[in-house]
N, C-alpha and C positions, 0 to 999 in steps of 0.2 A: 477490502481490509483484512490485514492478517488476522490469522485465528488466535486471538490472545485471549484464552479462557484462562480459569483460575489456576489451573495446573501447570501450564508451561506454554512457551511460546506456540509450539505446534500440540495442541491439546490431543490427548491420547484418543485416535479414532474419530475424531470430530474433522468432517470434510472442510478444507480450508475456505472460510468464508464468513459470513456476517453472524455473530452470536450463535453459532452452532444451529443454525437454521436447517442444515441437513446433517444428520448424523448417523454414520456408518455402524454396522453392528461390531460388538466385541468379538475379540479373535474367537473363532469355534474351536474346542480343548486346545480384538482392536481400537489559586494564584494573586498580595496586598497592593491596592491601587498607588501609583506614584504621579506627580504632576508634570506634563509636557505641555506646551501650548500647541494648537491646531496647526500652526506654521511648520511643525516639523515632520508633518504628513501632507507634502504638497501633492496638490492633484496632478493625475497623469500617471504612468507607468512606474513600476518599481524602480527605484534609483540604483547606480551602481554600488557594489559591495565595497566597503572601505572598513578595514578592521582597525580601529582608529583607538580602540581600549582594550589592549590584550597583555595577557602575563605568558610568560615563558616557562619551559619545561623541558625535559629531555624526553622524547617519545619516538618511536617507531612503527611501521606497519604499513601495509600494502605497498611493499617494494621500497618505501623510505628509508634511508639510513638514519640512524640514531643523530639527531641534531637539536636544537633550540626551535621548538616549535610553537606558535602562538596558540594560546587557549582564551575562549571567548571571556572576557571579563568586563562587561560593560559597566558603566557607574549606573546607581539606581535611577538617576533622572534621565537615562537614555532608554528606559522601559517604560512604556505608558500602555494603561489598562484601556481596553476599547470602549467603555462607557464615558472614559473621561475625555476622549478625543473625538469621536465620532457620535452623530446624532442616529437615535433609533428611528426607524421607517417602517413602511408596511409592505408586504410581498406583493399585494394586489397591483401597486404601480410600477413594479419591477419585473417580475417574473411571468412569462408568457408559456403556455403549454403547447409545445410544438408535436408531441405524440404522447398517448395514453393507451396502455395495454395490459393484459394479463397473462401470466404463464402459471404453469402449475406449481401447487406449493412444494418447496422446497429447492426449488430452482435458484441456482447462484449466478451471478453475472459479473464480469469485468469488463468496461469499457476503455480500452486503451487506442481505439481508432475513434472518427467520428461519424462512421457509419454502422458499425456492428459491435456487438459485446461477445467476448468470449462467453459460452455458456456450459454449465454443468447441470443436466437434466436429470432428475430422479426417474430410475427405471420404472416401468409398470408393475415389475416383479423384482423380487430380492436377486435375481441373475438375469440380466446385468443390474448391480446396485445404481449405476449411473450410465447415461450417454453423454455424448460431448459435440459440441457444435457453434454455431454463431447465430446470433438473433439479430434482425434488422431494426436499428433503432428509429426508423422511420415508421415501419409498418407492425413491428412486434413478431414478425414470420421468424420462426424458429427452423434453422436448417442443419439437421442432423449429419455430422461428419465423422463420427465414431459410433457405431451401434454398440459397441461393446470394446473392453480393453484389448490390446493387442495379444496380451498374456491371459486371455479369459479362461483358455483351457487348462491353464495351469493354477488358476485361482485368483489372478488379479482382477482388480478393479480400478476404473478412470478415478482418479483423486483430486485432482487439479488441472487447471487448463488456463492457458492465456494467447492471446493471438494480436499479431500486427495486421497490415493491410495484405500481406502475403505470406506470414509463417503462422503455424499453429503448433504450440507447444504444449506438452501435458506431460503428467506424472501420473504412473499407475503405482498401485499398493498391493501386496498380499497382505491381507489382515491376519491372517492364520500366522505367519512368519514375521511380518513387518517389512519384508524384502520389498524394495522399491527399484522403479527403472524411470528413465526421462527420455521423452520421444519428441521428434521435430519432424515437420512435414510442411511443404509447401500447400497452399490452398487457394482455390478461386471458386466464386460462385458456390455451386453445391458439390464442388471436387476436392477431394484431399490427395495431395500427392503422395508419393510411398514414403511412408513412416521410416525414419531411422532412428536407432536405438543410440543414444548419446552417452548414457551413463547408466550405472546400476549398483546398489549398495543393500545392506542389511541392516538389521536392527540396532547396530552401533551407531548409525548415522541416521537422523532424522529424515523424512521424505523432503526433497529440497523444496525451498520456494523458488518459483520462477519468474520470468519476466521474457517478454518478446520485443525485439526491435525489428526493424524493417529488413534485417540480414541476418541477425543472429538470436539464437536461443540463450538465455542466462539462466543459470541454475546456482543454487547455494547448497554445498555439500558441508555439513556441520554436525558435530558429534552428539549423540543424544546425552541428555542429562541422567539417563539411566543404564547407558551401555557402558562396555568396557573402554572406551576411546575418549572418555569425557575431558581429558587433558589435551587432546588433539586440537590442532589449528583448524580453523574453517577456511574453505577455499570457495571463491566466487569463480565460475567458469563460464566461458562462452564459446559458441561454436556455430558457424554457418551449417545450413544444409548439405553443403557440398564439400565441406572443409574435411581434411584428412584426420584431423584430431583436435581436440579442445584446446583453448587457451586459458590459462588461470591467470584473471585479471586483477586479482586481489587476494592476499592471505591475511586472515584476520586471527589475532592472538586469542583466541576463543571464541564465541558464537556471536553473529553479529546481534546488534541490538534491534532491528526491524527487517521487514522485507525488501528486496530490491524494487525499485520504482522507476518506471521510464516516462519520460516528457521531453516531447521535441526532439527526440534523438538522443537524449543525455540519460544516462543512469545514475541514480542515486543510490547509495549503499552507506551503511552504518557500521564499519567494522571497529573492533576493539583494539586498541594499541599495546604494544609490548611496551610495558614500564612497571615501576614498583608500585603504581597505583592503577585504578580503573579508569581508562579515558576512551570515550568513543568519539571516532571522526565522522563528521558529515562530509561525505565524498562525492561529488559530481564528477562523471568519467566518461570516457567513450566506451561503450557497450562492448565494441570489439576489442579493444586493446587495454583497457583500464586507463589509458593515459588521462591525467587529471585535468578537469575543466576548471574547477574551485574545490576548496575544502575549507573547513572549519573543525577545532576541537572543542567540545563541549566541556565544561568545568569538572574536574574531578568526582567521579561516581555518577554524574548526571546519565541516565540512560534514556535515549530517547525512544517514544512510543512509535513514531513514524517520522520522516523526513523527506523533504522534496526540493530540488533545485528548481528555483522559479524563473531563471534566466537572468536574474540579475542579483539574487540573494535566496537565502535557505528559507523554508519553514520547518518547523519540528514542533512536537508535542511531547509532552512530559506526563507518566501517569502519577508520579509520586513528588512530593515536595523535598527537595535536598536542603535542609537549613543554613548548611555550610557552604554553599556553591555561590553565593552572591546574587546578582539581581536577574538571572535568568535559570533560577534552581527551583521554583514553585511549580507546583501543577497547574497545567494547562497548556495553550496553545501559543506560540511565538511566531512571528513574521516578521523577517529581517527587512530593515529599511536602511540600507547604507550602513552605519554603525550603530544605529538605532533600532528599536523592536517595538512591534504592537504586541499586546499580551491579552489574550482571552482566557481569563480566569476560571475556567471551566474543565472537568474531567472530559479528556478527548476519548471519543468513541469510534472514530475511523480516522481512515487516512485524510487529510486535508487535500484541496486542488485548488487551480487557478482556472477560472472559467470567464472568458471575456474581460480579462482584466481584473475580474472580482475574485477575493479569497474566499473559498467555502471551507468550512469545517463542520464537523457534526460533534454536539456536545449534548447530552442529556437527550431529550425526546424528538428534538428537531434540529434542523441544519441551519447554519447561520452563513449569511452571506455579507461580505464586507466589501463596501464600494470605496476604494481610496480615492478616487477623482471627485466623488460626491460628498465625501467623508460622512457616509451613513452605512448602517448596517440593518439588517432586519432577518427575521427567522421565517423558514418555510415550513407550513404546517403539513405534518402527514395527513394521510387522507383518512376519511372515516373508517372506523373499526380497524385500524391500524394495530400491529403488534405492538406490545408495550415498550419495545426499543425503538419505535418510530421509523423513520426512514433511514436507510443506508446508502452511502454514496457509491454509485456504480463507476462514475468518471474516474480515470486513471490518473490523470496527472494535469496537463494543460490542454484545455480543450474549448472549443466556441459554445458548446451546450452543457448543462447539467443533467445528468442522468441519476434518478434516485428509484429506489426501491424498497419495499416492505411486505410484509405478509399481511393479509386483511382476511377478515373472517366474516362470511355472510350468514352465519347461525353459531349455535352452540356446539355443534359437532365440527371437530377438527378436519373431517374429511372435506368440508366445504370450504377450506380456506384456500386462497391463491396468493400467488405474488403480483402484487400491483407496481408495475413500471411506468415512471413519469420522465418525459425528456423535456427540458425547460430552457428556454432561451431567458437570458439576464440582460436586461437593459438597464 
């Protein structure tokens, strides 16, 4: 999940993760129901996207020239609320536990592969603040790949990390000055290849959001809201470990709405387009070149909390209600079904994913699983003594298993807390 705290998309000094679970020290002197019949959500896979109900406006961005671009504008009867379409079921008959393990309190995980999760582990002391590695999703074994930041002697700490099956990407941050660096290395087993510095910046630009494909590191260079470059464009960059230089695969007219996300080899990003109004594009593209796979433009002013290309349509969520933005401007989570939408009218609290053809989203305390084939939905209950935010979704995009985690307490003393990780199969 993107670190979406109350102050900014990248909250000051909060290590990117879920609900501020791990917080670094400050710098030293850092949705209304409508009616649609069940027949509109046919059993089976998501259907091919068709933008049948669209409005046009003049927009440009991410390399496209100014032209008439379709803005999503479905009729109200093309958006159906979850409870009006599907029947509520029980998790016990659907979700099975494949693995269950504990990690130290403050650990953060991101599972963009089926076997391991990129892991940011709190250090045993304040120096280093964090270590980084991978955790097996079958055994819970943590393998440390970075015992400290490459720039530890200069005052840098490991700030964020992602991995694919063979690439390890991370961000280092100097909390004193807010300078940052992006690194990539190959990895295998318990061995990290030679790290390569890809990019660096200062406090005028936020520590980059990152993603990892099988062959490329992806990072976002966007101006800080409090620096001297606030009017600068945002750049999404990509580079392989042996490439001589980075490729700018997208230029956004201002900050992205959400973090980059990988799923089945496709990158989803949400650039703002250059226009007389505020428009955000849902863009699915090749992570190496930025070549478009699919795209859609949200209605004017609607800012997505997260977005993901599901292979045949987008899912996206919205944190606020935009009263003038038509049928897809209400707070909640949307799943595109051709030219129709399934709507979950609750506040989104994590990035949504697709697991074994089931759509999974996080709202309130629990995680909701939506089964399109069975026309059912159910909630997964957090473990006993879970933190007040409940489970967080570790799974990154499209996967065969659902990985969840939360902080649990075994007593009144916070020092007895741990991170509880569950790997679930969804039937």
